PAMI-595188 format. One line per field, with one value per residue: residue number from 1; x, y, z of N, C-alpha, C, O, CB in turn. Coordinates in steps of 0.02 Angstrom, whole numbers, plus 50000, padded with zeros to 5 digits. Glycine has a CB too. Layout:
PAMI-595188
lomar: (NUM ...)
n.u: (X ...)
n.v: (Y ...)
n.w: (Z ...)
ca.u: (X ...)
ca.v: (Y ...)
ca.w: (Z ...)
c.u: (X ...)
c.v: (Y ...)
c.w: (Z ...)
o.u: (X ...)
o.v: (Y ...)
o.w: (Z ...)
cb.u: (X ...)
cb.v: (Y ...)
cb.w: (Z ...)
END
This chain:
PAMI-595188
lomar: (1 2 3 4 5 6 7 8 9 10 11 12 13 14 15 16 17 18 19 20 21 22 23 24 25 26 27 28 29 30 31 32 33 34 35 36 37 38 39 40 41 42 43 44 45 46 47 48 49 50 51 52 53 54 55 56 57 58 59 60 61 62 63 64 65 66 67 68 69 70 71 72 73 74 75 76 77 78 79 80 81 82 83 84 85 86 87 88 89 90 91 92 93 94 95 96 97 98 99 100 101 102 103 104 105 106 107 108 109 110 111 112 113 114 115 116 117 118 119 120 121 122)
n.u: (48931 48883 48754 48677 48778 48921 49026 49170 49326 49314 49345 49331 49300 49309 49201 49129 49010 48997 48990 49079 48986 48893 48982 49039 48923 48884 49020 49002 48916 48951 49015 49161 49321 49379 49490 49527 49577 49700 49688 49831 49882 49932 49851 49720 49662 49546 49389 49246 49125 49043 48961 48929 48864 48766 48840 48915 49057 49065 49091 49184 49218 49298 49397 49536 49653 49726 49638 49630 49563 49409 49426 49421 49382 49384 49271 49338 49454 49480 49499 49460 49386 49427 49371 49439 49431 49377 49215 49105 48980 48947 48840 48767 48626 48439 48373 48475 48538 48394 48369 48490 48451 48349 48382 48486 48401 48342 48426 48439 48318 48250 48232 48072 48071 48196 48246 48320 48239 48175 48068 47897 47871 47975)
n.v: (55723 55605 55595 55617 55669 55701 55570 55573 55548 55530 55512 55407 55396 55268 55208 55236 55327 55306 55149 55016 54909 55013 55120 55022 54976 55100 55092 54996 55036 55164 55234 55204 55183 55135 55133 55004 55000 54898 54800 54772 54869 54862 54905 54918 54939 54952 54920 54887 54759 54673 54603 54542 54552 54474 54348 54231 54228 54394 54488 54578 54588 54616 54682 54737 54859 54820 54770 54616 54475 54410 54485 54427 54500 54498 54577 54582 54598 54745 54905 55032 55126 55227 55327 55324 55315 55427 55440 55405 55409 55528 55657 55623 55607 55557 55660 55751 55677 55684 55802 55812 55723 55778 55899 55867 55815 55912 55976 55900 55939 56002 56185 56281 56358 56382 56317 56211 56103 56087 56206 56147 56098 56150)
n.w: (59545 59487 59474 59346 59256 59161 59160 59127 59175 59289 59458 59557 59751 59822 59971 60133 60062 59937 59847 59783 59709 59654 59573 59474 59403 59345 59279 59192 59120 59065 58910 58867 58890 59050 59196 59296 59451 59559 59702 59762 59678 59544 59372 59267 59102 59016 58916 58995 58983 59037 59189 59361 59493 59578 59553 59655 59673 59654 59497 59382 59185 59047 58913 58869 58832 58712 58649 58715 58798 58825 59001 59167 59315 59510 59623 59732 59710 59667 59707 59675 59527 59373 59268 59113 58991 58837 58834 58721 58708 58757 58740 58652 58647 58634 58574 58522 58425 58339 58288 58216 58133 58076 58052 57930 57835 57823 57735 57633 57574 57411 57411 57375 57208 57175 57069 57064 56991 56834 56777 56693 56516 56480)
ca.u: (48985 48872 48699 48668 48827 48976 49079 49242 49362 49284 49390 49286 49308 49225 49210 49057 48973 48995 49022 49097 48953 48882 49041 49047 48867 48929 49091 48957 48848 48990 49037 49224 49372 49384 49536 49536 49647 49692 49726 49919 49935 49924 49819 49709 49641 49497 49324 49205 49080 49000 48966 48919 48853 48756 48886 48956 49103 49061 49153 49183 49268 49323 49423 49595 49652 49760 49579 49646 49518 49375 49466 49365 49412 49321 49251 49383 49529 49466 49518 49419 49382 49460 49337 49460 49442 49338 49142 49092 48909 48937 48822 48733 48551 48412 48345 48527 48515 48345 48392 48547 48435 48292 48434 48510 48346 48321 48473 48418 48244 48264 48191 48036 48098 48254 48303 48315 48179 48188 47979 47857 47860 48056)
ca.v: (55723 55560 55606 55620 55730 55674 55559 55561 55587 55529 55473 55396 55370 55190 55223 55259 55354 55260 55068 54986 54901 55061 55126 54970 54994 55180 55087 54944 55117 55201 55199 55196 55161 55131 55078 54972 55001 54817 54825 54746 54947 54864 54959 54879 54991 54930 54937 54855 54754 54649 54626 54523 54576 54435 54271 54172 54301 54446 54502 54618 54560 54657 54676 54769 54909 54796 54720 54548 54454 54438 54478 54436 54514 54480 54636 54576 54616 54814 54960 55081 55115 55282 55332 55349 55338 55461 55432 55413 55395 55609 55709 55587 55591 55542 55730 55790 55627 55694 55857 55808 55692 55851 55949 55816 55799 55975 56012 55859 55950 56089 56231 56299 56413 56358 56340 56146 56055 56126 56202 56092 56108 56194)
ca.w: (59489 59450 59452 59271 59243 59126 59198 59090 59192 59370 59504 59610 59820 59869 60049 60168 60022 59862 59855 59704 59662 59623 59533 59432 59363 59307 59211 59122 59063 59020 58842 58845 58926 59096 59229 59361 59493 59616 59781 59750 59631 59466 59339 59202 59055 58966 58884 59033 58952 59107 59267 59407 59563 59590 59573 59717 59687 59598 59461 59317 59109 59008 58848 58878 58775 58658 58607 58725 58836 58927 59063 59235 59389 59553 59635 59797 59680 59636 59725 59596 59440 59352 59206 59078 58905 58811 58833 58654 58681 58774 58692 58580 58658 58580 58571 58494 58363 58307 58283 58176 58070 58066 58009 57867 57804 57780 57695 57563 57525 57379 57406 57312 57186 57182 57006 57068 56968 56793 56731 56644 56465 56436)
c.u: (48939 48800 48663 48739 48876 49018 49166 49254 49368 49337 49349 49319 49274 49240 49099 48980 48964 49023 49030 49062 48926 48933 49061 48984 48878 48970 49039 48924 48868 49026 49111 49242 49359 49460 49527 49610 49652 49719 49809 49931 49936 49870 49795 49665 49592 49438 49271 49145 49042 49016 48931 48903 48834 48776 48912 49022 49100 49109 49134 49217 49277 49373 49491 49607 49698 49718 49606 49599 49480 49441 49445 49420 49369 49302 49330 49422 49514 49473 49457 49420 49364 49405 49378 49484 49384 49251 49121 49028 48881 48874 48764 48670 48500 48384 48428 48544 48445 48356 48435 48499 48360 48344 48472 48463 48327 48360 48472 48356 48248 48199 48140 48058 48160 48294 48312 48289 48183 48073 47957 47849 47913 48083)
c.v: (55665 55570 55641 55664 55681 55629 55525 55603 55579 55495 55447 55354 55327 55192 55211 55271 55327 55183 55045 54952 54965 55081 55070 54960 55048 55141 55032 55018 55146 55178 55207 55182 55177 55106 55070 54985 54949 54860 54798 54825 54928 54898 54907 54910 54920 54942 54884 54803 54709 54632 54574 54514 54537 54359 54266 54213 54323 54484 54543 54570 54650 54648 54749 54834 54889 54767 54618 54541 54411 54430 54463 54436 54522 54556 54658 54619 54713 54831 55029 55078 55193 55270 55372 55394 55403 55424 55445 55409 55506 55630 55685 55556 55572 55607 55760 55744 55664 55764 55853 55754 55745 55899 55919 55824 55875 56013 55962 55895 56013 56133 56247 56362 56409 56355 56255 56100 56119 56135 56157 56145 56149 56119)
c.w: (59463 59445 59379 59201 59194 59181 59192 59128 59254 59386 59546 59678 59831 59975 60062 60117 59946 59892 59781 59676 59629 59564 59462 59386 59325 59250 59179 59097 59029 58956 58807 58898 59018 59132 59295 59420 59562 59654 59776 59689 59574 59466 59272 59160 59004 58944 58942 59026 58979 59151 59304 59456 59640 59605 59647 59728 59625 59557 59407 59245 59106 58970 58845 58810 58725 58628 58649 58767 58811 58971 59140 59294 59444 59582 59712 59785 59673 59695 59725 59540 59417 59284 59138 59014 58917 58814 58772 58633 58727 58724 58632 58616 58638 58529 58513 58418 58300 58278 58225 58110 58039 57988 57945 57847 57776 57736 57627 57533 57482 57412 57362 57267 57185 57137 57011 57022 56927 56793 56688 56563 56451 56411)
o.u: (48947 48781 48627 48742 48863 49037 49201 49231 49413 49371 49330 49351 49216 49283 49048 48925 48916 49060 48992 49077 48939 48922 49093 48995 48881 48960 49049 48920 48844 49057 49123 49208 49331 49490 49520 49671 49616 49749 49843 49985 49943 49840 49831 49609 49606 49429 49261 49109 48993 49074 48888 48923 48850 48750 48924 49040 49116 49160 49076 49242 49269 49407 49480 49575 49717 49736 49599 49577 49505 49486 49463 49468 49315 49330 49356 49435 49569 49460 49427 49447 49311 49399 49362 49515 49358 49245 49115 49008 48827 48873 48734 48660 48523 48376 48414 48560 48449 48337 48421 48516 48332 48344 48490 48478 48304 48344 48499 48342 48249 48142 48152 48060 48179 48353 48310 48325 48189 48030 47995 47830 47902 48135)
o.v: (55663 55544 55691 55677 55621 55651 55486 55660 55608 55458 55492 55302 55332 55178 55195 55245 55339 55167 55055 54942 54969 55056 55085 54936 55039 55150 55032 55033 55164 55126 55215 55169 55227 55062 55112 54977 54957 54914 54840 54832 54974 54921 54871 54909 54868 55002 54830 54807 54698 54635 54552 54462 54543 54319 54314 54231 54301 54509 54546 54516 54704 54599 54803 54844 54935 54734 54567 54595 54369 54388 54510 54401 54550 54599 54711 54668 54740 54792 55060 55036 55221 55217 55426 55444 55424 55371 55505 55405 55536 55607 55715 55495 55555 55607 55791 55771 55666 55762 55891 55753 55739 55915 55963 55872 55890 56064 55980 55886 56069 56118 56230 56417 56464 56373 56229 56051 56176 56092 56129 56203 56190 56114)
o.w: (59402 59393 59377 59141 59194 59235 59224 59136 59285 59350 59584 59674 59848 60017 60032 60122 59909 59939 59733 59618 59569 59508 59412 59331 59265 59190 59119 59037 58976 58947 58748 58948 59040 59101 59340 59418 59611 59655 59807 59661 59534 59515 59238 59187 58974 58957 58915 59076 58943 59170 59266 59481 59699 59645 59684 59785 59570 59580 59386 59260 59135 58987 58817 58758 58688 58579 58615 58787 58774 58975 59175 59312 59433 59548 59730 59820 59679 59740 59768 59504 59430 59255 59113 58994 58969 58783 58762 58575 58725 58667 58588 58618 58584 58468 58462 58365 58239 58219 58179 58051 57985 57929 57906 57812 57721 57706 57575 57473 57508 57428 57304 57295 57205 57138 56955 57013 56948 56803 56649 56557 56406 56379)
cb.u: (49079 48898 48687 48590 48869 49019 49046 49264 49351 49205 49442 49225 49298 49266 49261 49076 48993 49062 48963 49148 48911 48875 49093 49064 48812 49003 49201 48873 48812 49032 48989 49260 49440 49335 49606 49532 49658 49738 49680 49934 50027 49917 49876 49684 49724 49488 49325 49190 49093 48966 48930 48927 48804 48735 48963 48981 49187 49033 49190 49233 49211 49332 49345 49655 49668 49812 49607 49714 49488 49295 49495 49296 49450 49339 49149 49419 49546 49401 49576 49430 49308 49554 49269 49460 49412 49374 49106 49125 48855 49016 48892 48790 48529 48360 48331 48596 48478 48290 48418 48628 48418 48291 48494 48532 48292 48301 48551 48395 48168 48259 48218 47968 48081 48252 48392 48289 48103 48254 47964 47756 47802 48139)
cb.v: (55708 55498 55632 55668 55771 55734 55529 55569 55638 55492 55508 55356 55407 55030 55339 55339 55412 55299 55006 54950 54860 55103 55120 54910 55005 55234 55047 54860 55188 55225 55224 55244 55201 55103 55089 54897 55084 54726 54774 54626 54966 54797 55033 54812 55045 54887 54912 54894 54747 54611 54701 54521 54616 54449 54262 54074 54299 54487 54442 54693 54502 54697 54684 54705 54979 54760 54731 54526 54495 54362 54533 54359 54574 54418 54629 54514 54562 54837 54966 55139 55049 55280 55371 55333 55260 55474 55473 55374 55279 55663 55734 55518 55617 55497 55774 55798 55545 55682 55877 55769 55598 55925 55976 55743 55761 56020 56022 55773 55961 56095 56267 56309 56461 56314 56409 56138 56022 56090 56257 56065 56124 56250)
cb.w: (59509 59472 59497 59273 59326 59092 59233 59012 59174 59394 59540 59577 59867 59826 60067 60206 60027 59786 59901 59692 59681 59669 59588 59471 59400 59375 59239 59155 59090 59055 58789 58812 58890 59100 59221 59337 59524 59606 59864 59692 59648 59424 59321 59211 59010 58971 58783 59057 58899 59109 59284 59410 59552 59571 59522 59680 59714 59619 59436 59334 59011 59033 58786 58879 58796 58666 58473 58748 58857 58978 59066 59247 59391 59622 59659 59817 59579 59596 59681 59581 59409 59347 59227 59090 58827 58744 58877 58620 58737 58752 58658 58534 58668 58602 58677 58555 58413 58345 58340 58227 58087 58178 58059 57867 57855 57817 57735 57578 57575 57271 57407 57331 57213 57201 57025 57111 57019 56716 56682 56689 56456 56508)
END
């Protein structure tokens, strides 16, 4: 699910094959909201915009869905992270952007003989 695949809707299982640090990195790169499931059973949904795995107490920071924050939550408080929001960057690769730009440019060009430019001397 995580090797170049779409993360939207992913609910990773933290364990021997997948560390919390790996999931945090994917959540940081994700362009949608995530839901942090905390060890006490509570949930916090928002946009994860910062993390620091090298701090004395590793943490993430996010703005909640209401725009409040930033909220700082230590790794040790997090059970897992669900990728719950729509991925706003899905399908927006550079190649897709370039194709759309070329299509828009082609739509703006008048075709020869289309009558969009009057002939000279008229």
